[in-house]
C-alpha positions as CSV (number, residue, x, y, z in Angstrom):
1,X,7.9,-60.8,-21.1
2,X,5.1,-58.2,-21.5
3,X,7.3,-56.1,-19.1
4,X,9.4,-55.7,-21.8
5,X,7.8,-55.2,-24.6
6,X,5.6,-52.5,-23.1
7,X,9.4,-50.8,-22.3
8,X,10.0,-51.2,-26.3
9,X,6.8,-49.9,-26.9
10,X,7.0,-46.7,-24.5
11,X,11.0,-46.6,-25.7
12,X,9.4,-46.2,-29.8
13,X,6.6,-44.0,-29.2
14,X,9.1,-41.3,-26.9
15,X,11.5,-41.1,-29.4
16,X,8.4,-40.6,-32.4
17,X,7.3,-38.2,-30.7
18,X,10.3,-36.3,-29.8
19,X,11.5,-36.2,-34.1
20,X,7.7,-35.0,-34.9
21,X,8.5,-31.9,-32.8
22,X,9.6,-29.4,-34.8
23,X,12.7,-26.7,-34.5
24,X,10.6,-24.0,-33.3
25,X,8.7,-25.9,-30.8
26,X,12.5,-26.6,-29.3
27,X,13.3,-23.3,-29.7
28,X,9.9,-22.1,-27.5
29,X,10.9,-25.3,-24.9
30,X,14.7,-23.7,-24.9
31,X,13.7,-20.2,-23.9
32,X,10.8,-21.2,-20.9
33,X,13.3,-23.7,-19.4
34,X,16.1,-20.6,-19.4
35,X,13.7,-17.9,-17.9
36,X,11.9,-21.1,-15.5
37,X,15.3,-22.2,-14.4
38,X,17.0,-18.2,-13.8
39,X,13.5,-18.0,-11.7
40,X,14.1,-21.4,-9.8
41,X,18.0,-19.3,-8.9
42,X,15.7,-16.0,-8.0
43,X,13.9,-18.6,-5.6
44,X,16.2,-20.2,-4.3
45,X,14.6,-24.2,-3.5
46,X,16.2,-25.9,-6.5
47,X,13.3,-28.6,-5.7
48,X,11.3,-26.1,-8.1
49,X,13.9,-27.7,-11.2
50,X,11.7,-30.8,-11.2
51,X,8.8,-28.6,-13.1
52,X,11.3,-29.0,-16.2
53,X,9.6,-32.3,-16.6
54,X,6.3,-30.8,-16.2
55,X,7.1,-28.2,-18.7
56,X,9.1,-30.6,-21.6
57,X,5.7,-32.1,-21.5
58,X,3.7,-29.7,-22.8
59,X,6.1,-28.6,-25.6
60,X,7.8,-31.6,-26.3
61,X,6.3,-35.2,-25.8
62,X,2.6,-34.2,-24.7
63,X,1.5,-37.1,-22.6
64,X,-0.3,-35.0,-20.0
65,X,-3.5,-34.5,-22.6
66,X,-3.4,-30.8,-22.3
67,X,-5.0,-29.8,-25.4
68,X,-7.3,-32.9,-25.5
69,X,-9.8,-30.9,-27.2
70,X,-7.4,-30.1,-29.8
71,X,-7.9,-33.5,-31.7
72,X,-12.3,-33.5,-30.9
73,X,-14.4,-33.6,-33.5
74,X,-16.8,-31.2,-32.4
75,X,-16.1,-27.2,-33.5
76,X,-18.1,-25.5,-30.5
77,X,-15.7,-27.5,-28.3
78,X,-12.4,-26.8,-30.4
79,X,-13.8,-22.7,-30.2
80,X,-14.6,-23.0,-26.5
81,X,-11.8,-24.7,-24.9
82,X,-9.2,-22.4,-27.4
83,X,-10.7,-19.3,-25.8
84,X,-9.9,-21.3,-22.3
85,X,-6.8,-22.1,-23.4
86,X,-5.5,-18.7,-24.1
87,X,-7.2,-17.1,-21.1
88,X,-5.7,-19.6,-18.8
89,X,-2.1,-19.2,-20.2
90,X,-3.0,-15.4,-20.1
91,X,-4.1,-15.7,-16.3
92,X,-0.4,-17.7,-15.2
93,X,1.3,-14.8,-17.4
94,X,-0.4,-12.3,-15.1
95,X,-0.1,-14.0,-12.2
96,X,3.7,-14.2,-12.4
97,X,4.6,-10.9,-13.7
98,X,1.9,-9.7,-10.8
99,X,3.7,-11.3,-8.3
100,X,7.6,-11.3,-9.1
101,X,8.1,-8.1,-11.6
102,X,5.4,-5.6,-10.9
103,X,1.5,-4.2,-11.1
104,X,-0.5,-1.8,-11.8
105,X,-2.4,-0.2,-8.6
106,X,-4.2,2.7,-8.1
107,X,-3.9,6.6,-5.7
108,X,-7.5,6.1,-3.4
109,X,-7.6,8.9,-1.7
110,X,-5.8,12.4,-1.3
111,X,-2.8,11.5,1.2
112,X,-0.1,12.4,-1.2
113,X,-1.1,14.6,-3.3
114,X,0.0,17.1,-4.5
115,X,3.1,14.3,-5.6
116,X,0.1,11.8,-6.1
117,X,-3.1,12.7,-7.1
118,X,-6.8,10.9,-6.5
119,X,-7.1,8.9,-9.9
120,X,-3.6,8.3,-10.4
121,X,-2.4,4.4,-12.0
122,X,0.7,3.7,-11.0
123,X,2.8,1.0,-12.0
124,X,4.7,-0.5,-9.1
125,X,8.1,-2.3,-9.4
126,X,8.3,-5.1,-7.2
127,X,12.0,-6.3,-8.0
128,X,13.7,-2.9,-6.7
129,X,13.2,-4.2,-2.8
130,X,12.3,-7.4,-4.3
131,X,9.3,-9.2,-4.6
132,X,7.8,-11.4,-2.0
133,X,6.9,-14.7,-2.5
134,X,2.8,-15.2,-2.3
135,X,2.2,-16.2,1.3
136,X,-1.8,-17.1,-0.1
137,X,0.1,-18.5,-3.5
138,X,-3.4,-19.7,-4.9
139,X,-5.5,-16.5,-5.6
140,X,-7.0,-14.8,-8.4
141,X,-4.8,-12.5,-10.2
142,X,-6.7,-9.8,-11.4
143,X,-7.6,-9.1,-8.3
144,X,-6.8,-8.1,-4.4
145,X,-8.9,-10.2,-1.9
146,X,-12.5,-9.5,-3.0
147,X,-14.1,-10.8,-6.5
148,X,-16.1,-8.6,-7.5
149,X,-20.3,-9.4,-8.3
150,X,-19.9,-12.7,-6.1
151,X,-18.3,-9.8,-3.3
152,X,-16.2,-13.0,-1.8
153,X,-12.6,-13.8,-1.3
154,X,-10.1,-14.1,-4.1
155,X,-7.6,-16.2,-2.5
156,X,-7.1,-19.4,-0.6
157,X,-6.2,-19.2,3.4
158,X,-4.8,-22.8,2.6
159,X,-2.0,-23.5,1.5
160,X,0.0,-20.8,2.8
161,X,3.2,-19.4,2.6
162,X,5.9,-17.9,4.8
163,X,7.3,-14.9,4.7
164,X,10.1,-15.1,2.0
165,X,11.5,-12.4,0.1
166,X,13.6,-12.8,-3.2
167,X,16.9,-10.6,-4.0
168,X,16.0,-7.1,-4.9
169,X,18.4,-3.8,-6.2
170,X,18.0,-2.4,-3.1
171,X,16.7,-1.9,1.0
172,X,14.0,0.9,1.1
173,X,15.6,4.7,1.2
174,X,14.2,7.6,2.8
175,X,12.6,9.4,1.1
176,X,11.3,6.4,-1.4
177,X,7.0,6.6,-2.4
178,X,6.6,2.8,-1.1
179,X,3.9,0.7,-1.9
180,X,2.6,-1.4,1.6
181,X,-0.2,-3.3,2.3
182,X,-2.0,-2.1,5.6
183,X,-0.4,-3.0,9.0
184,X,-4.0,-2.2,11.1
185,X,-6.0,-4.2,8.2
186,X,-5.1,-8.0,9.6
187,X,-8.5,-7.6,11.5
188,X,-11.5,-5.6,9.4
189,X,-15.6,-5.4,9.2
190,X,-16.6,-6.2,5.7
191,X,-18.5,-2.9,6.1
192,X,-16.4,-0.9,6.9
193,X,-13.4,-2.6,5.0
194,X,-12.8,0.2,2.3
195,X,-13.2,3.1,4.4
196,X,-11.1,5.1,7.0
197,X,-12.5,3.5,9.7
198,X,-10.5,0.7,10.6
199,X,-11.3,-1.8,12.6
200,X,-8.9,-0.9,15.3
201,X,-11.2,2.2,15.2
202,X,-13.8,0.8,15.3
203,X,-13.4,-0.8,18.2
204,X,-12.0,2.0,20.0
205,X,-15.2,3.8,19.3
206,X,-17.8,1.4,19.6
207,X,-15.7,-1.5,21.5
208,X,-15.4,-5.3,20.1
209,X,-18.5,-7.1,21.5
210,X,-20.7,-4.4,19.9
211,X,-19.0,-4.6,16.4
212,X,-19.5,-8.6,17.1
213,X,-22.9,-8.4,18.0
214,X,-23.6,-6.5,15.3
215,X,-23.3,-8.0,11.9
216,X,-25.9,-5.3,9.8
217,X,-24.3,-2.9,10.6
218,X,-20.6,-3.7,10.4
219,X,-20.4,-6.8,8.3
220,X,-18.6,-9.6,9.1
221,X,-15.4,-9.7,11.1
222,X,-12.4,-11.2,9.3
223,X,-8.8,-11.5,9.2
224,X,-7.0,-11.4,5.8
225,X,-3.9,-12.7,5.4
226,X,-0.8,-9.9,4.9
227,X,-0.6,-10.3,1.5
228,X,-4.3,-9.6,1.4
229,X,-3.9,-6.5,3.1
230,X,-5.9,-3.4,1.4
231,X,-2.6,-1.4,-0.5
232,X,-1.2,1.8,0.7
233,X,1.0,4.4,-0.7
234,X,3.4,7.4,1.5
235,X,6.7,8.4,1.7
236,X,9.3,6.5,4.1
237,X,9.7,9.1,6.5
238,X,11.9,7.3,8.8
239,X,14.5,3.9,8.4
240,X,14.8,0.7,10.4
241,X,16.8,2.1,13.7
242,X,15.8,5.5,13.0
243,X,14.9,7.8,16.1
244,X,12.5,10.0,15.0
245,X,10.1,12.6,15.5
246,X,8.6,16.2,14.4
247,X,8.5,19.6,15.2
248,X,6.4,22.5,13.9
249,X,5.8,20.0,11.1
250,X,9.4,19.1,10.6
251,X,10.2,15.5,10.9
252,X,13.5,15.0,12.6
253,X,16.2,12.0,12.0
254,X,18.0,11.2,14.6
255,X,18.0,15.1,15.6
256,X,19.1,16.2,12.0
257,X,15.9,18.3,10.2
258,X,15.2,17.2,6.9
259,X,14.4,19.0,4.4
260,X,10.5,19.7,2.8
261,X,9.4,17.4,-0.2
262,X,8.3,20.5,-2.7
263,X,5.0,19.0,-3.3
264,X,3.7,18.7,0.4
265,X,1.1,20.2,1.6
266,X,-0.8,21.8,5.3
267,X,-4.1,23.1,5.4
268,X,-4.1,26.5,5.5
269,X,-7.0,29.3,6.6
270,X,-6.7,31.5,3.5
271,X,-8.3,34.7,2.6
272,X,-8.4,35.5,-1.0
273,X,-9.7,38.4,-2.5
274,X,-12.7,36.7,-4.3
275,X,-14.1,33.4,-4.5
276,X,-12.2,30.8,-5.5
277,X,-14.1,29.3,-8.8
278,X,-14.2,25.4,-10.2
279,X,-11.4,27.0,-13.0
280,X,-9.2,28.1,-10.5
281,X,-9.3,25.0,-8.1
282,X,-8.9,22.6,-10.6
283,X,-6.2,24.4,-11.9
284,X,-4.3,24.0,-8.7
285,X,-5.4,20.5,-8.6
286,X,-7.5,21.8,-5.8
287,X,-10.4,18.4,-4.7
288,X,-13.7,20.3,-4.5
289,X,-14.0,17.6,-1.5
290,X,-10.5,19.1,0.0
291,X,-11.9,22.7,0.9
292,X,-14.1,24.3,3.2
293,X,-15.8,27.3,2.4
294,X,-15.7,30.0,6.5
295,X,-17.7,33.3,6.7
296,X,-21.2,31.6,7.2
297,X,-22.0,34.6,9.4
298,X,-20.2,37.4,10.6
299,X,-19.3,35.8,13.8
300,X,-16.6,33.1,12.0
301,X,-15.7,36.3,9.5
302,X,-14.8,38.7,12.5
303,X,-12.7,35.7,14.0
304,X,-11.3,34.5,10.0
305,X,-10.4,38.8,9.8
306,X,-8.5,39.4,13.1
307,X,-5.9,35.9,12.6
308,X,-6.1,37.1,8.6
309,X,-4.6,40.9,9.3
310,X,-4.8,41.4,5.2
311,X,-7.7,40.8,4.5
312,X,-10.8,43.0,4.1
313,X,-14.5,43.0,4.5
314,X,-14.8,41.6,0.9
315,X,-12.6,38.5,1.5
316,X,-13.1,34.8,1.1
317,X,-12.3,32.8,3.7
318,X,-11.5,29.2,2.6
319,X,-9.8,26.0,4.8
320,X,-7.6,24.1,1.9
321,X,-4.6,21.9,1.5
322,X,-1.4,24.8,0.0
323,X,1.9,23.3,-1.1
324,X,4.7,26.5,-1.2
325,X,4.0,26.6,-4.3
326,X,0.9,26.8,-4.9
327,X,0.5,29.1,-2.3
328,X,2.6,31.0,-5.0
329,X,0.2,30.5,-8.1
330,X,-2.9,31.7,-6.2
331,X,-0.8,35.2,-5.8
332,X,0.6,35.4,-9.0
333,X,-3.7,35.5,-9.4
334,X,-3.5,38.2,-7.5
335,X,-5.5,36.1,-5.0
336,X,-4.0,35.2,-1.8
337,X,-4.5,38.2,0.3
338,X,-3.1,36.4,3.3
339,X,-3.0,32.4,5.3
340,X,-2.2,30.8,8.1
341,X,-1.4,27.3,9.1
342,X,-4.7,25.9,10.5
343,X,-2.5,23.6,12.8
344,X,-0.9,26.7,13.8
345,X,-4.2,27.8,14.6
346,X,-5.0,24.9,16.7
347,X,-1.9,24.5,18.6
348,X,-2.0,24.3,22.3
349,X,-5.6,22.6,21.5
350,X,-6.7,19.1,22.7
351,X,-5.7,17.1,19.7
352,X,-8.2,16.9,16.2
353,X,-7.6,13.2,16.2
354,X,-7.9,10.8,19.2
355,X,-6.5,7.9,17.6
356,X,-2.9,9.0,17.6
357,X,-0.2,6.4,17.8
358,X,0.4,4.7,20.1
359,X,-3.3,4.9,21.6
360,X,-2.9,7.5,24.8
361,X,-0.7,9.5,23.5
362,X,-2.6,12.3,21.8
363,X,-3.0,14.9,25.1
364,X,0.8,14.7,24.3
365,X,2.0,14.4,20.9
366,X,0.1,15.8,17.6
367,X,0.4,15.2,14.1
368,X,2.4,18.6,13.8
369,X,4.7,17.8,17.3
370,X,5.4,14.7,17.6
371,X,6.8,11.6,19.0
372,X,8.1,14.1,22.3
373,X,11.7,15.4,23.6
374,X,13.4,11.8,23.0
375,X,11.9,10.6,19.7
376,X,10.5,7.3,18.4
377,X,13.0,4.8,17.4
378,X,12.0,2.5,15.2
379,X,12.2,-1.0,15.5
380,X,15.6,-2.3,13.5
381,X,16.1,-6.4,12.6
382,X,18.0,-7.4,15.4
383,X,18.0,-4.3,17.8
384,X,17.5,-5.4,21.2
385,X,15.4,-3.2,23.2
386,X,14.5,-2.8,26.7
387,X,10.6,-3.2,28.0
388,X,8.9,-0.7,29.9
389,X,5.3,0.3,30.5
390,X,5.7,3.2,28.5
391,X,7.6,1.9,25.9
392,X,5.0,-1.2,25.3
393,X,2.3,1.4,24.4
394,X,4.7,1.8,21.2
395,X,5.8,-1.7,20.1
396,X,3.4,-3.8,21.6
397,X,1.6,-4.3,18.3
398,X,5.2,-5.1,16.8
399,X,5.9,-8.1,19.1
400,X,2.1,-9.5,19.2
401,X,1.2,-8.8,15.9
402,X,3.5,-8.6,13.4
403,X,6.0,-11.2,14.8
404,X,3.8,-13.4,15.8
405,X,4.1,-13.6,20.0
406,X,0.3,-13.5,20.3
407,X,0.8,-14.8,24.2
408,X,2.4,-11.1,25.1
409,X,0.9,-8.7,27.3
410,X,1.8,-6.6,30.7
411,X,0.3,-6.9,34.3
412,X,1.2,-5.2,36.9
413,X,4.2,-3.4,35.2
414,X,5.9,-6.7,33.8
415,X,6.1,-7.3,30.3
416,X,4.8,-11.4,29.3
417,X,6.3,-13.0,26.2
418,X,4.7,-15.6,24.8
419,X,3.5,-16.8,28.8
420,X,7.6,-15.4,30.6
421,X,8.2,-12.3,32.2
422,X,10.2,-10.4,29.9
423,X,12.8,-7.5,30.3
424,X,14.0,-7.0,26.6
425,X,13.1,-7.7,23.3
426,X,15.0,-7.9,19.7
427,X,13.0,-7.1,17.2
428,X,13.1,-10.0,13.7
429,X,12.3,-7.5,11.3
430,X,12.3,-4.3,9.7
431,X,10.3,-1.5,9.8
432,X,9.5,1.4,8.4
433,X,7.6,5.0,9.3
434,X,5.4,6.1,6.6
435,X,3.6,9.4,5.9
436,X,1.4,11.3,2.8
437,X,2.7,14.7,1.3
438,X,-0.6,16.3,2.2
439,X,0.7,15.9,5.8
440,X,-2.9,17.7,7.6
441,X,-4.9,14.9,5.3
442,X,-2.5,12.1,5.3
443,X,-4.2,9.0,7.1
444,X,-0.5,7.0,8.6
445,X,1.8,6.0,10.6
446,X,1.1,9.1,13.1
447,X,-2.3,7.1,13.2
448,X,-1.5,3.4,13.3
449,X,2.4,2.9,13.8
450,X,5.7,1.2,12.2
451,X,5.2,-0.5,8.7
452,X,7.1,-4.0,9.0
453,X,9.2,-5.4,5.9
454,X,6.7,-8.2,5.0
455,X,4.7,-5.9,4.3
456,X,6.3,-3.7,1.6
457,X,5.1,-4.6,-1.8
458,X,7.3,-2.4,-3.5
459,X,7.8,1.7,-4.9
460,X,6.1,3.5,-7.9
461,X,8.3,4.0,-11.0
462,X,5.4,5.7,-13.8
463,X,2.3,6.9,-13.8
464,X,0.1,5.1,-16.3
465,X,-2.7,7.5,-16.6
466,X,-4.4,9.8,-14.1
467,X,-8.4,10.1,-14.5
468,X,-9.9,13.5,-12.9
469,X,-13.3,11.7,-11.0
470,X,-14.7,15.3,-10.5
471,X,-14.8,16.2,-14.7
472,X,-15.7,14.3,-17.4
473,X,-13.9,12.3,-19.8
474,X,-14.6,15.5,-22.4
475,X,-14.2,18.5,-19.6
476,X,-10.7,17.4,-18.3
477,X,-11.5,14.1,-16.5
478,X,-8.1,12.7,-17.9
479,X,-5.2,14.4,-16.7
480,X,-2.7,14.3,-20.1
481,X,-0.3,15.7,-18.6
482,X,0.3,13.3,-16.2
483,X,0.4,9.9,-18.1
484,X,4.6,8.4,-17.9
485,X,4.8,10.5,-15.5
486,X,7.6,10.1,-12.8
487,X,5.9,8.5,-10.3
488,X,8.0,10.2,-7.6
489,X,9.8,13.7,-8.6
490,X,11.1,14.3,-5.1
491,X,13.2,11.5,-5.1
């Protein structure tokens, strides 16, 4: 008898709550529900649709007392909780926008100059390639992997979600500028995470045991999940299945030479008729940190003059990154007397950087002549390769680190995967070769290898605002001509 009365009481209360809801509230619930169900369909997991009952309670019935504070007699409680309520709703909205629509990113280095400049703030479209479902779903949405001040992780490693990408508008195309998580950033040291000296470089230089034994110098050794690794932005110059190589700075895909991006830069030794002042550097868009003056002594000047026959005894000499457009502008100013590519001066000398990918190849490949005679085949999903001691150097990181076969190694010329001898391997993901437009000042795939598809974040579509870090706000610190500019004009 009691159960029957309880049921009648609940039914009457339910009907009362329904009847008291204003039409505008129903409209808001309808709009939110349609957006939510569209998102569920996009996710392809209809179990998520059960959350519609929670939305119904939030907007209509109100059995869960989310807004208990509105009935409080304490004015301070009502005031504080109204702010908390607004902030929570804003964070939830930001979470979904940043995860599934797009996000702002900052350019921290000069590797893509002059297409993108240090200090550019970009809006990155995540929908174009299909947004990646957050692998660490419990995270604070306004920071990447560390909370400021507290200096602790901004995410929980558990629960975690396996890689899944929702349907996008298209795949990555050659020439796209792409934001991605740094593939070699899976293991990091806390004191070096935000520097170019990533963990693999430190291991080669100091040894793994030395890093572990010296936390005061290197900091804590940390593993980062894929979506919490540092964000990089580069140009996709090689696609899955492509044969890739570089000959004298020209990229060849499947044997065909590729056009040079308009804003591509290389380091040059140049002679100028007068010194390059700060104003001239600013006009050209050259950071003071990127230019090196040559000729501090007579030997240096004589060497520079011998390399640049159009120079004179009164010339100034610099090593500086230039695009063809910047070189033409210098010539129009009447400043540029002569130039030669810096990497041409190094031809035949040992590679400047001993960390070219794959490890141990620097004696044969350089940044300007890369891939050898046969080129480098970029892995594609479903592609099967024969495993040899030579190509194990190229593909072992893909197999072990990115595709989860951690028990993979080579011994006495035989490759073992998951503890078993293997003569071939079929890739589970697509991979990409990424490079910066500032070719001689870019840490890219030539150093750390392929970028797996599960690391792809999106593509920048717009420069929101841009700051010149070498100038004050009131002295050209804001680059007004870059606001709302196309982030990839060469595409």
